[in-house]
C-alpha positions in Angstrom: 27.9 -22.5 -6.9 28.9 -26.2 -7.2 30.5 -27.3 -10.4 31.1 -30.9 -9.2 29.3 -33.9 -10.6 26.8 -35.8 -8.5 27.6 -39.3 -7.4 25.2 -40.7 -10.0 26.8 -38.6 -12.7 30.2 -39.8 -11.7 29.0 -43.4 -11.9 27.6 -42.7 -15.4 30.9 -41.1 -16.4 33.0 -44.0 -15.1 30.9 -46.7 -16.6 30.7 -45.0 -20.0 34.4 -44.3 -20.0 35.3 -47.9 -19.2 33.0 -49.2 -22.0 34.2 -46.6 -24.5 37.9 -47.4 -23.8 37.5 -51.1 -24.0 34.8 -51.6 -26.7 34.9 -48.5 -28.9 38.4 -46.9 -29.1 40.2 -50.0 -30.3 38.1 -50.1 -33.5 37.7 -46.4 -34.2 40.4 -46.3 -36.9 38.9 -49.3 -38.7 35.4 -47.8 -38.6 36.8 -44.6 -40.1 38.6 -46.5 -42.8 35.7 -48.8 -43.8 32.7 -46.6 -43.0 31.0 -49.7 -41.6 28.2 -48.9 -39.2 28.8 -50.5 -35.8 25.4 -52.2 -35.1 26.9 -54.5 -32.5 28.2 -51.6 -30.4 24.8 -49.9 -30.1 23.3 -53.2 -29.0 25.8 -53.4 -26.2 25.2 -49.7 -25.4 21.5 -50.5 -25.2 22.2 -53.1 -22.6 24.0 -50.6 -20.5 21.2 -48.0 -20.7 23.2 -45.6 -22.9 20.5 -45.6 -25.6 17.8 -44.4 -23.3 19.6 -42.0 -21.1 16.7 -39.4 -20.8 13.9 -41.9 -21.4 11.8 -42.2 -18.2 12.2 -45.4 -16.2 8.5 -46.3 -16.8 9.4 -46.8 -20.5 12.6 -48.8 -19.8 15.0 -45.9 -19.9 17.6 -44.7 -17.4 15.6 -41.6 -16.6 18.7 -39.5 -16.2 19.3 -35.7 -16.7 20.8 -33.9 -19.6 24.1 -33.3 -17.8 24.4 -37.1 -17.7 23.6 -37.3 -21.4 26.3 -34.7 -22.1 28.7 -36.8 -20.1 27.8 -39.9 -22.0 28.2 -38.2 -25.4 31.5 -36.7 -24.4 33.0 -40.0 -23.2 31.7 -41.9 -26.3 33.0 -39.2 -28.6 36.5 -39.4 -27.0 36.7 -42.9 -28.3 34.9 -42.4 -31.6 33.2 -39.3 -33.0 30.9 -41.3 -35.3 29.5 -43.4 -32.5 29.3 -40.2 -30.4 27.1 -38.3 -32.8 24.8 -41.3 -33.4 24.4 -41.6 -29.6 23.5 -37.9 -29.5 21.0 -38.0 -32.3 19.3 -41.1 -31.0 18.9 -39.8 -27.4 18.3 -36.1 -27.8 16.5 -35.9 -31.1 14.7 -39.2 -31.5 14.0 -40.4 -28.0 13.5 -37.0 -26.3 11.2 -35.7 -29.0 8.9 -38.6 -28.4 9.2 -38.2 -24.6 8.3 -34.5 -25.0 5.8 -34.5 -27.8 4.5 -38.1 -28.2 1.1 -39.4 -27.4 0.8 -42.1 -24.7 0.4 -44.7 -27.5 3.5 -43.4 -29.3 5.5 -43.5 -26.1 4.4 -47.1 -25.3 5.1 -48.2 -28.8 8.5 -46.7 -29.4 10.3 -45.7 -26.2 10.9 -49.1 -24.6 12.5 -50.4 -27.8 14.5 -47.2 -28.4 15.8 -47.3 -24.8 17.1 -50.9 -25.2 18.7 -50.3 -28.6 16.2 -52.6 -30.3 15.3 -49.7 -32.4 17.7 -47.0 -33.6 16.2 -43.5 -34.1 17.1 -40.6 -36.4 15.7 -37.3 -37.6 15.1 -35.9 -41.1 15.3 -32.2 -41.5 18.0 -31.3 -44.0 17.1 -31.4 -47.7 19.1 -31.0 -50.9 17.9 -27.4 -51.2 17.1 -26.7 -47.6 19.8 -26.5 -44.9 19.8 -23.6 -42.5 16.4 -22.3 -43.8 14.1 -25.0 -42.5 11.0 -23.1 -43.6 11.9 -23.6 -47.2 11.8 -27.4 -47.0 10.2 -29.0 -50.1 9.0 -32.4 -48.6 5.2 -32.5 -48.7 2.6 -34.4 -46.7 -0.9 -34.6 -48.1 -3.7 -36.0 -46.1 -5.6 -38.9 -47.7 -8.3 -40.5 -45.5 -6.7 -41.8 -42.3 -3.1 -41.4 -43.5 -0.7 -38.9 -45.0 1.2 -39.3 -48.2 4.8 -38.0 -48.0 6.9 -37.0 -51.1 10.4 -35.5 -51.0 14.0 -36.1 -50.1 16.1 -35.6 -47.0 19.9 -35.4 -47.3 22.9 -35.7 -45.0 20.9 -37.7 -42.4 23.0 -39.2 -39.6 22.2 -42.9 -39.1 20.0 -42.7 -42.3 21.1 -46.0 -43.6 20.9 -47.8 -40.2 18.0 -46.3 -38.3 14.7 -48.2 -37.8 12.5 -45.1 -37.3 12.7 -41.5 -38.2 11.1 -38.2 -37.1 10.5 -36.6 -40.5 9.4 -33.0 -41.1 7.2 -32.1 -44.0 4.9 -29.3 -45.1 1.2 -30.1 -44.6 0.2 -26.5 -45.6 2.8 -25.0 -48.0 1.1 -21.7 -48.0 1.5 -21.2 -44.3 5.3 -21.0 -44.3 6.9 -22.4 -41.1 3.4 -22.6 -39.5 2.6 -25.3 -42.1 5.3 -27.8 -41.1 4.3 -31.1 -39.3 6.4 -33.8 -37.8 5.8 -37.5 -38.5 7.1 -40.8 -37.0 8.2 -42.9 -40.0 9.3 -46.5 -39.8 11.9 -47.8 -42.2 9.5 -50.4 -43.7 6.8 -47.8 -44.5 5.5 -48.2 -48.0 7.1 -45.7 -50.3 10.2 -45.1 -48.1 13.7 -45.9 -49.3 17.3 -44.8 -48.7 19.3 -43.1 -51.5 22.9 -41.9 -51.9 25.3 -42.8 -49.1 27.6 -39.8 -48.4 31.3 -40.2 -48.7 32.2 -37.8 -45.8 35.4 -36.1 -44.8 35.0 -37.3 -41.2 32.4 -39.1 -39.0 32.5 -41.8 -41.7 30.8 -44.6 -39.8 27.5 -42.8 -39.3 25.5 -44.4 -42.2 24.9 -40.9 -43.5 22.6 -41.0 -46.5 19.5 -39.7 -48.3 16.0 -40.6 -47.3 13.5 -40.8 -50.2 9.8 -40.6 -49.9 7.7 -41.5 -52.9 4.1 -41.6 -52.0 5.2 -42.8 -48.6 2.1 -43.8 -46.5 2.1 -42.7 -42.9 -0.9 -43.2 -40.6 -2.5 -40.3 -38.9 -1.6 -41.7 -35.5 2.1 -41.2 -36.4 1.8 -37.5 -36.4 4.1 -36.2 -33.7 2.8 -33.3 -31.8 0.1 -31.2 -33.5 -0.5 -30.5 -37.2 1.4 -27.4 -38.2 3.5 -27.4 -35.0 6.5 -29.1 -36.5 8.7 -26.0 -36.8 8.4 -25.3 -33.1 9.1 -29.0 -32.4 12.2 -28.9 -34.6 13.7 -25.8 -33.0 13.0 -27.1 -29.5 14.7 -30.4 -30.3 17.6 -28.7 -31.9 18.1 -26.5 -28.8 18.6 -29.8 -26.8 20.7 -31.4 -29.5 23.1 -28.5 -29.6 24.1 -29.3 -26.1 25.0 -32.8 -27.1 26.9 -31.8 -30.3 28.9 -29.4 -28.1 29.6 -32.4 -25.8 30.7 -34.4 -28.8 33.1 -31.6 -29.8 34.5 -31.5 -26.2 35.0 -35.3 -26.3 36.9 -35.2 -29.7 39.0 -32.3 -28.5 39.8 -34.0 -25.2 41.0 -37.1 -27.0 43.2 -35.0 -29.2 44.7 -33.2 -26.3 45.3 -36.4 -24.3 47.2 -37.9 -27.3 49.2 -34.6 -27.9 50.1 -34.3 -24.2 51.4 -37.9 -24.1 53.3 -37.5 -27.4 54.9 -34.2 -26.2 56.3 -36.0 -23.1 57.8 -38.8 -25.2 59.0 -37.1 -28.3 62.5 -35.8 -28.1 64.2 -33.1 -30.2 67.5 -31.3 -29.4 68.1 -33.9 -26.7 65.0 -33.1 -24.6 61.3 -33.9 -24.6 59.4 -31.3 -26.7 57.0 -30.6 -23.8 59.9 -28.7 -22.2 59.8 -26.1 -25.0 57.8 -23.0 -24.1 55.9 -22.9 -27.5 54.7 -26.4 -27.0 53.7 -25.6 -23.4 51.7 -22.6 -24.6 49.8 -24.8 -27.0 49.0 -27.3 -24.3 48.0 -24.7 -21.8 45.6 -23.0 -24.3 44.2 -26.3 -25.5 43.4 -27.4 -21.9 41.9 -24.1 -21.0 39.6 -24.0 -24.0 38.4 -27.6 -23.4 37.6 -26.7 -19.8 35.7 -23.6 -20.8 33.7 -25.4 -23.4 32.7 -28.2 -21.0 31.5 -25.6 -18.5 29.3 -24.0 -21.2 27.9 -27.4 -22.1 27.1 -28.3 -18.5 25.5 -24.8 -17.8 23.2 -25.2 -20.8 22.3 -28.8 -19.7 21.7 -27.5 -16.2 19.3 -24.9 -17.4 17.5 -27.6 -19.5 17.3 -29.9 -16.4 16.0 -27.2 -14.0 13.7 -25.5 -16.4 14.5 -22.2 -14.6 14.8 -20.3 -17.9 14.9 -20.7 -21.6 18.2 -22.1 -22.7 18.3 -21.4 -26.4 21.0 -18.7 -26.1 23.2 -20.8 -23.8 22.9 -23.9 -26.0 23.9 -21.9 -29.0 26.8 -20.4 -27.1 28.0 -23.8 -25.9 27.7 -25.3 -29.4 29.5 -22.4 -31.1 32.3 -22.2 -28.6 32.8 -26.0 -28.3 32.8 -26.6 -32.1 35.2 -23.8 -32.8 37.4 -25.0 -29.9 37.4 -28.6 -31.2 38.7 -27.6 -34.6 41.4 -25.4 -33.1 42.5 -28.0 -30.5 42.6 -30.9 -33.0 44.6 -28.7 -35.4 47.1 -27.9 -32.7 47.3 -31.6 -31.8 48.4 -32.3 -35.4 51.0 -29.4 -35.1 52.4 -31.0 -31.9 52.8 -34.3 -33.7 54.4 -32.6 -36.7 54.6 -34.9 -39.8 53.3 -37.8 -37.8 50.1 -35.9 -37.0 49.5 -35.7 -40.8 49.7 -39.4 -41.1 47.0 -42.0 -40.4 49.6 -43.8 -38.2 48.2 -41.6 -35.4 44.6 -40.8 -34.7 44.9 -37.0 -34.4 44.2 -36.4 -38.1 40.9 -38.3 -37.7 40.0 -36.1 -34.7 40.6 -33.1 -36.9 38.3 -34.4 -39.7 35.6 -35.4 -37.2 35.7 -32.1 -35.4 35.0 -30.0 -38.5 31.5 -31.3 -38.8 30.5 -30.0 -35.4 30.8 -26.5 -36.9 28.2 -27.4 -39.5 25.4 -29.6 -38.3 22.7 -28.7 -35.7 23.1 -25.2 -37.2 26.3 -23.8 -38.6 28.5 -21.5 -36.5 27.1 -18.6 -38.4 23.5 -19.6 -37.5 24.6 -19.9 -33.8 25.8 -16.3 -33.9 22.5 -15.2 -35.3 20.6 -17.1 -32.6 22.7 -15.6 -29.9 22.4 -12.1 -31.2 18.7 -12.3 -31.5 18.3 -13.5 -27.9 20.6 -10.7 -26.7 18.5 -8.1 -28.6 15.1 -9.6 -27.7 
Protein backbone atom coordinates (compact mmCIF):
# COMPACT_ATOMS: atom_id res chain seq x y z
CA UNK A 1 0.00 0.00 0.00
CA UNK A 2 1.60 3.24 -1.20
CA UNK A 3 0.58 6.47 0.53
CA UNK A 4 2.99 8.69 -1.40
CA UNK A 5 1.88 11.19 -4.02
CA UNK A 6 2.68 10.66 -7.67
CA UNK A 7 5.15 12.98 -9.38
CA UNK A 8 2.26 14.77 -11.11
CA UNK A 9 0.46 15.24 -7.80
CA UNK A 10 3.63 16.58 -6.20
CA UNK A 11 3.97 19.09 -9.04
CA UNK A 12 0.37 20.21 -8.56
CA UNK A 13 0.95 20.56 -4.83
CA UNK A 14 4.15 22.58 -5.29
CA UNK A 15 2.66 24.88 -7.91
CA UNK A 16 -0.52 25.50 -5.93
CA UNK A 17 1.38 26.07 -2.68
CA UNK A 18 3.69 28.61 -4.31
CA UNK A 19 0.75 30.50 -5.84
CA UNK A 20 -1.27 30.43 -2.62
CA UNK A 21 1.66 31.63 -0.52
CA UNK A 22 2.53 34.53 -2.83
CA UNK A 23 -0.84 35.58 -4.23
CA UNK A 24 -3.49 34.62 -1.66
CA UNK A 25 -2.18 34.48 1.91
CA UNK A 26 -0.95 38.12 2.01
CA UNK A 27 -4.48 39.43 1.39
CA UNK A 28 -6.51 36.86 3.36
CA UNK A 29 -6.99 39.12 6.39
CA UNK A 30 -8.14 42.02 4.21
CA UNK A 31 -10.63 39.80 2.38
CA UNK A 32 -11.99 38.63 5.71
CA UNK A 33 -12.34 42.22 6.95
CA UNK A 34 -13.93 43.67 3.82
CA UNK A 35 -15.83 40.66 2.49
CA UNK A 36 -14.73 41.64 -1.02
CA UNK A 37 -14.89 38.80 -3.54
CA UNK A 38 -11.42 38.26 -5.13
CA UNK A 39 -12.35 38.07 -8.83
CA UNK A 40 -8.77 38.77 -9.92
CA UNK A 41 -7.44 35.80 -7.95
CA UNK A 42 -9.76 33.36 -9.70
CA UNK A 43 -8.75 34.72 -13.09
CA UNK A 44 -5.13 33.95 -12.22
CA UNK A 45 -6.11 30.53 -10.94
CA UNK A 46 -7.85 29.87 -14.22
CA UNK A 47 -4.63 30.62 -16.08
CA UNK A 48 -2.86 28.01 -13.93
CA UNK A 49 -5.50 25.35 -14.58
CA UNK A 50 -6.83 25.43 -11.02
CA UNK A 51 -10.41 26.19 -12.11
CA UNK A 52 -10.69 23.10 -14.29
CA UNK A 53 -8.79 20.51 -12.29
CA UNK A 54 -11.11 17.59 -13.12
CA UNK A 55 -12.35 18.93 -16.46
CA UNK A 56 -11.11 16.69 -19.32
CA UNK A 57 -8.32 18.09 -21.47
CA UNK A 58 -10.55 17.99 -24.57
CA UNK A 59 -12.58 20.78 -22.96
CA UNK A 60 -9.56 22.83 -21.90
CA UNK A 61 -9.23 21.45 -18.39
CA UNK A 62 -6.29 19.89 -16.58
CA UNK A 63 -7.86 16.43 -16.67
CA UNK A 64 -6.48 15.50 -13.24
CA UNK A 65 -7.79 13.12 -10.59
CA UNK A 66 -9.71 13.88 -7.41
CA UNK A 67 -6.69 13.37 -5.19
CA UNK A 68 -5.11 16.26 -7.11
CA UNK A 69 -8.26 18.33 -6.56
CA UNK A 70 -8.13 17.59 -2.82
CA UNK A 71 -4.50 18.71 -2.81
CA UNK A 72 -5.40 21.94 -4.61
CA UNK A 73 -8.26 22.73 -2.23
CA UNK A 74 -6.10 22.01 0.82
CA UNK A 75 -3.25 24.26 -0.34
CA UNK A 76 -5.59 27.12 -1.30
CA UNK A 77 -7.48 26.78 2.00
CA UNK A 78 -4.24 27.02 3.97
CA UNK A 79 -3.90 30.50 2.55
CA UNK A 80 -7.58 31.52 2.62
CA UNK A 81 -10.61 29.48 3.59
CA UNK A 82 -12.95 31.62 1.49
CA UNK A 83 -11.00 31.10 -1.72
CA UNK A 84 -10.64 27.42 -0.79
CA UNK A 85 -14.37 26.75 -0.61
CA UNK A 86 -15.12 28.70 -3.78
CA UNK A 87 -12.47 26.61 -5.54
CA UNK A 88 -14.09 23.43 -4.22
CA UNK A 89 -17.62 24.41 -5.22
CA UNK A 90 -16.59 25.51 -8.70
CA UNK A 91 -14.60 22.35 -9.43
CA UNK A 92 -16.49 19.55 -7.73
CA UNK A 93 -20.07 20.80 -7.83
CA UNK A 94 -20.31 22.96 -10.95
CA UNK A 95 -17.66 21.59 -13.31
CA UNK A 96 -17.84 17.94 -12.34
CA UNK A 97 -21.65 17.84 -12.46
CA UNK A 98 -21.55 18.99 -16.07
CA UNK A 99 -18.72 16.57 -16.86
CA UNK A 100 -20.72 13.72 -15.35
CA UNK A 101 -24.29 14.60 -16.32
CA UNK A 102 -24.13 17.16 -19.10
CA UNK A 103 -25.03 16.65 -22.74
CA UNK A 104 -22.34 17.07 -25.38
CA UNK A 105 -23.78 20.50 -26.19
CA UNK A 106 -23.71 21.56 -22.53
CA UNK A 107 -20.14 20.37 -22.14
CA UNK A 108 -19.02 22.25 -25.24
CA UNK A 109 -20.81 25.42 -24.14
CA UNK A 110 -19.76 25.61 -20.51
CA UNK A 111 -16.72 23.50 -19.65
CA UNK A 112 -14.06 25.38 -21.67
CA UNK A 113 -15.06 28.69 -20.08
CA UNK A 114 -15.40 27.19 -16.60
CA UNK A 115 -11.96 25.59 -16.91
CA UNK A 116 -10.25 28.87 -17.74
CA UNK A 117 -12.06 30.87 -15.09
CA UNK A 118 -13.94 32.92 -17.66
CA UNK A 119 -17.08 31.62 -15.98
CA UNK A 120 -17.47 30.97 -12.26
CA UNK A 121 -19.86 28.18 -11.33
CA UNK A 122 -21.99 27.59 -8.24
CA UNK A 123 -24.86 25.38 -7.09
CA UNK A 124 -28.26 26.17 -5.56
CA UNK A 125 -29.67 23.60 -3.15
CA UNK A 126 -30.32 25.19 0.27
CA UNK A 127 -33.50 27.20 0.75
CA UNK A 128 -34.88 29.31 3.63
CA UNK A 129 -37.07 26.37 4.76
CA UNK A 130 -34.96 23.54 3.33
CA UNK A 131 -31.50 22.63 4.57
CA UNK A 132 -30.76 19.01 5.38
CA UNK A 133 -34.11 17.82 3.99
CA UNK A 134 -33.57 18.35 0.26
CA UNK A 135 -36.80 16.61 -0.67
CA UNK A 136 -38.77 19.43 1.00
CA UNK A 137 -37.45 22.14 -1.32
CA UNK A 138 -40.07 24.67 -2.35
CA UNK A 139 -38.58 25.99 -5.60
CA UNK A 140 -40.80 24.97 -8.52
CA UNK A 141 -40.15 24.55 -12.24
CA UNK A 142 -43.17 24.44 -14.55
CA UNK A 143 -42.84 23.49 -18.19
CA UNK A 144 -44.17 26.04 -20.64
CA UNK A 145 -43.55 25.17 -24.27
CA UNK A 146 -39.83 24.85 -24.94
CA UNK A 147 -38.78 26.23 -21.57
CA UNK A 148 -39.29 25.90 -17.81
CA UNK A 149 -40.44 28.69 -15.50
CA UNK A 150 -38.68 28.67 -12.13
CA UNK A 151 -40.06 30.26 -8.97
CA UNK A 152 -38.47 30.15 -5.54
CA UNK A 153 -35.52 31.23 -3.41
CA UNK A 154 -32.18 29.63 -2.61
CA UNK A 155 -30.22 30.79 0.43
CA UNK A 156 -26.67 30.59 1.80
CA UNK A 157 -25.26 30.06 -1.68
CA UNK A 158 -21.46 30.12 -1.87
CA UNK A 159 -20.37 32.42 -4.74
CA UNK A 160 -24.02 33.41 -5.21
CA UNK A 161 -23.22 37.07 -5.75
CA UNK A 162 -20.24 36.41 -8.03
CA UNK A 163 -21.00 33.31 -10.12
CA UNK A 164 -21.88 33.42 -13.81
CA UNK A 165 -23.84 30.18 -13.94
CA UNK A 166 -25.59 27.97 -11.43
CA UNK A 167 -26.84 24.42 -11.16
CA UNK A 168 -30.28 24.91 -9.64
CA UNK A 169 -32.53 22.22 -8.24
CA UNK A 170 -36.31 22.60 -8.42
CA UNK A 171 -39.39 20.43 -8.24
CA UNK A 172 -40.91 19.64 -11.62
CA UNK A 173 -43.39 17.20 -10.05
CA UNK A 174 -44.16 18.21 -6.44
CA UNK A 175 -46.35 15.16 -5.85
CA UNK A 176 -43.46 12.76 -6.60
CA UNK A 177 -41.33 13.77 -3.59
CA UNK A 178 -37.61 13.43 -4.20
CA UNK A 179 -38.37 11.70 -7.52
CA UNK A 180 -39.85 14.97 -8.76
CA UNK A 181 -36.68 17.08 -8.47
CA UNK A 182 -34.82 18.22 -11.58
CA UNK A 183 -31.51 20.06 -12.06
CA UNK A 184 -31.15 23.07 -14.37
CA UNK A 185 -28.23 25.13 -15.65
CA UNK A 186 -29.17 28.75 -15.04
CA UNK A 187 -27.08 31.68 -16.25
CA UNK A 188 -26.97 34.87 -14.20
CA UNK A 189 -28.53 36.95 -16.98
CA UNK A 190 -31.56 34.65 -17.31
CA UNK A 191 -34.84 36.63 -17.31
CA UNK A 192 -36.44 36.53 -13.87
CA UNK A 193 -33.24 35.71 -11.98
CA UNK A 194 -31.75 38.04 -9.37
CA UNK A 195 -29.64 37.94 -6.22
CA UNK A 196 -31.06 38.91 -2.84
CA UNK A 197 -29.69 39.31 0.67
CA UNK A 198 -25.93 39.02 1.06
CA UNK A 199 -25.11 37.07 4.20
CA UNK A 200 -23.02 38.61 6.97
CA UNK A 201 -21.21 35.42 7.95
CA UNK A 202 -19.13 34.49 11.00
CA UNK A 203 -16.33 33.18 8.79
CA UNK A 204 -15.61 32.57 5.10
CA UNK A 205 -16.61 36.16 4.60
CA UNK A 206 -15.23 36.67 1.08
CA UNK A 207 -17.44 34.07 -0.62
CA UNK A 208 -20.18 36.38 -1.98
CA UNK A 209 -22.68 34.23 -0.10
CA UNK A 210 -26.20 35.37 -0.86
CA UNK A 211 -29.77 34.50 -1.81
CA UNK A 212 -30.78 33.55 -5.33
CA UNK A 213 -34.28 34.63 -6.32
CA UNK A 214 -36.32 33.17 -9.18
CA UNK A 215 -39.42 35.07 -10.21
CA UNK A 216 -40.87 33.50 -13.35
CA UNK A 217 -37.29 32.77 -14.36
CA UNK A 218 -37.17 31.40 -17.90
CA UNK A 219 -34.83 28.44 -18.52
CA UNK A 220 -34.73 26.66 -21.87
CA UNK A 221 -35.33 22.90 -22.04
CA UNK A 222 -31.81 22.32 -23.34
CA UNK A 223 -30.54 23.58 -19.97
CA UNK A 224 -32.00 20.65 -18.07
CA UNK A 225 -29.02 18.84 -16.53
CA UNK A 226 -29.43 15.08 -16.56
CA UNK A 227 -32.94 13.69 -16.83
CA UNK A 228 -36.24 15.15 -15.66
CA UNK A 229 -36.92 13.90 -12.13
CA UNK A 230 -33.36 12.70 -11.61
CA UNK A 231 -32.15 15.80 -9.77
CA UNK A 232 -32.16 14.27 -6.29
CA UNK A 233 -29.80 11.50 -7.39
CA UNK A 234 -27.61 14.05 -9.16
CA UNK A 235 -27.47 16.21 -6.04
CA UNK A 236 -26.52 13.35 -3.73
CA UNK A 237 -23.84 12.12 -6.14
CA UNK A 238 -22.35 15.61 -6.45
CA UNK A 239 -22.42 16.10 -2.68
CA UNK A 240 -20.53 12.83 -2.17
CA UNK A 241 -17.72 14.27 -4.28
CA UNK A 242 -17.92 17.70 -2.70
CA UNK A 243 -17.60 16.26 0.81
CA UNK A 244 -14.12 15.12 -0.12
CA UNK A 245 -13.18 18.69 -1.02
CA UNK A 246 -14.80 20.26 2.03
CA UNK A 247 -12.80 17.79 4.10
CA UNK A 248 -9.69 18.96 2.24
CA UNK A 249 -10.64 22.55 2.98
CA UNK A 250 -10.90 21.70 6.67
CA UNK A 251 -7.48 20.03 6.57
CA UNK A 252 -5.97 23.10 4.90
CA UNK A 253 -7.40 25.49 7.50
CA UNK A 254 -6.23 23.24 10.33
CA UNK A 255 -2.75 22.88 8.84
CA UNK A 256 -2.42 26.66 8.61
CA UNK A 257 -3.46 27.04 12.26
CA UNK A 258 -1.03 24.33 13.34
CA UNK A 259 1.87 25.85 11.41
CA UNK A 260 1.26 29.24 13.03
CA UNK A 261 0.86 27.70 16.50
CA UNK A 262 4.06 25.64 16.16
CA UNK A 263 6.08 28.68 15.09
CA UNK A 264 4.62 30.80 17.90
CA UNK A 265 5.30 28.11 20.52
CA UNK A 266 8.97 28.10 19.51
CA UNK A 267 9.25 31.88 19.78
CA UNK A 268 7.03 32.77 22.73
CA UNK A 269 8.85 32.70 26.06
CA UNK A 270 7.35 32.39 29.53
CA UNK A 271 9.23 31.54 32.73
CA UNK A 272 12.51 32.12 30.83
CA UNK A 273 11.94 29.38 28.24
CA UNK A 274 10.03 28.86 24.99
CA UNK A 275 6.54 27.58 25.70
CA UNK A 276 7.14 24.66 23.31
CA UNK A 277 9.31 23.15 26.07
CA UNK A 278 6.30 22.76 28.36
CA UNK A 279 4.73 19.31 28.20
CA UNK A 280 1.15 20.58 28.04
CA UNK A 281 1.98 22.60 24.93
CA UNK A 282 3.83 19.63 23.46
CA UNK A 283 0.76 17.46 24.04
CA UNK A 284 -1.42 19.95 22.18
CA UNK A 285 0.97 20.08 19.25
CA UNK A 286 1.31 16.30 19.09
CA UNK A 287 -2.45 15.73 19.05
CA UNK A 288 -3.03 18.52 16.53
CA UNK A 289 -0.46 17.08 14.12
CA UNK A 290 -1.80 13.54 14.54
CA UNK A 291 -5.41 14.55 13.88
CA UNK A 292 -4.44 16.54 10.78
CA UNK A 293 -2.54 13.58 9.36
CA UNK A 294 -5.40 11.20 10.07
CA UNK A 295 -7.90 13.52 8.40
CA UNK A 296 -5.72 13.90 5.33
CA UNK A 297 -5.46 10.12 4.97
CA UNK A 298 -9.26 9.79 5.14
CA UNK A 299 -9.63 12.48 2.47
CA UNK A 300 -7.14 10.84 0.14
CA UNK A 301 -8.71 7.41 0.65
CA UNK A 302 -12.14 8.73 -0.33
CA UNK A 303 -10.64 10.52 -3.34
CA UNK A 304 -8.78 7.34 -4.31
CA UNK A 305 -12.02 5.35 -4.25
CA UNK A 306 -13.65 8.00 -6.42
CA UNK A 307 -10.76 7.95 -8.88
CA UNK A 308 -10.54 4.18 -9.18
CA UNK A 309 -14.27 3.51 -9.17
CA UNK A 310 -13.62 0.25 -7.32
CA UNK A 311 -16.50 0.77 -4.89
CA UNK A 312 -19.08 3.30 -3.83
CA UNK A 313 -17.41 5.95 -1.71
CA UNK A 314 -20.43 7.57 0.00
CA UNK A 315 -19.49 6.23 3.45
CA UNK A 316 -15.81 7.09 3.10
CA UNK A 317 -16.58 10.63 1.90
CA UNK A 318 -18.93 11.17 4.85
CA UNK A 319 -16.35 9.78 7.29
CA UNK A 320 -13.65 12.01 5.84
CA UNK A 321 -15.81 15.11 5.97
CA UNK A 322 -17.07 14.37 9.49
CA UNK A 323 -13.64 13.70 10.95
CA UNK A 324 -11.87 16.51 9.10
CA UNK A 325 -14.41 19.19 9.99
CA UNK A 326 -14.52 18.18 13.67
CA UNK A 327 -10.73 18.07 13.69
CA UNK A 328 -10.44 21.53 12.11
CA UNK A 329 -12.58 23.14 14.81
CA UNK A 330 -10.58 21.38 17.53
CA UNK A 331 -7.19 22.23 16.05
CA UNK A 332 -7.99 25.89 15.38
CA UNK A 333 -9.37 26.21 18.92
CA UNK A 334 -6.17 24.75 20.34
CA UNK A 335 -4.13 27.12 18.17
CA UNK A 336 -5.91 30.05 19.82
CA UNK A 337 -5.19 28.51 23.22
CA UNK A 338 -1.48 28.27 22.42
CA UNK A 339 -1.44 31.92 21.38
CA UNK A 340 -3.31 32.88 24.56
CA UNK A 341 -4.68 36.43 24.53
CA UNK A 342 -2.97 37.11 21.21
CA UNK A 343 -4.94 34.26 19.67
CA UNK A 344 -8.17 36.07 20.53
CA UNK A 345 -6.95 39.17 18.73
CA UNK A 346 -7.17 39.93 15.02
CA UNK A 347 -3.48 40.78 15.22
CA UNK A 348 -2.89 37.10 14.46
CA UNK A 349 -4.76 34.93 11.93
CA UNK A 350 -5.67 32.01 14.18
CA UNK A 351 -9.00 33.55 15.22
CA UNK A 352 -9.95 33.73 11.54
CA UNK A 353 -9.02 30.08 11.05
CA UNK A 354 -11.33 29.20 13.96
CA UNK A 355 -14.24 31.12 12.45
CA UNK A 356 -13.63 29.68 8.99
CA UNK A 357 -13.31 26.12 10.28
CA UNK A 358 -16.73 26.12 11.96
CA UNK A 359 -18.63 26.21 8.69
CA UNK A 360 -17.04 22.95 7.53
CA UNK A 361 -19.20 21.25 10.18
CA UNK A 362 -22.34 22.68 8.57
CA UNK A 363 -22.33 22.83 4.77
CA UNK A 364 -22.30 19.81 2.46
CA UNK A 365 -24.31 18.12 5.19
CA UNK A 366 -23.97 18.88 8.89
CA UNK A 367 -21.91 16.59 11.11
CA UNK A 368 -25.18 15.07 12.30
CA UNK A 369 -26.16 14.24 8.71
CA UNK A 370 -22.74 12.66 8.12
CA UNK A 371 -23.33 10.33 11.06
CA UNK A 372 -26.69 9.31 9.63
CA UNK A 373 -25.13 8.64 6.22
CA UNK A 374 -22.33 6.57 7.75
CA UNK A 375 -24.70 4.56 9.95
CA UNK A 376 -27.03 3.78 7.04
CA UNK A 377 -24.16 2.52 4.93
CA UNK A 378 -22.89 0.38 7.82
CA UNK A 379 -26.35 -1.14 8.28
CA UNK A 380 -27.17 -1.54 4.59
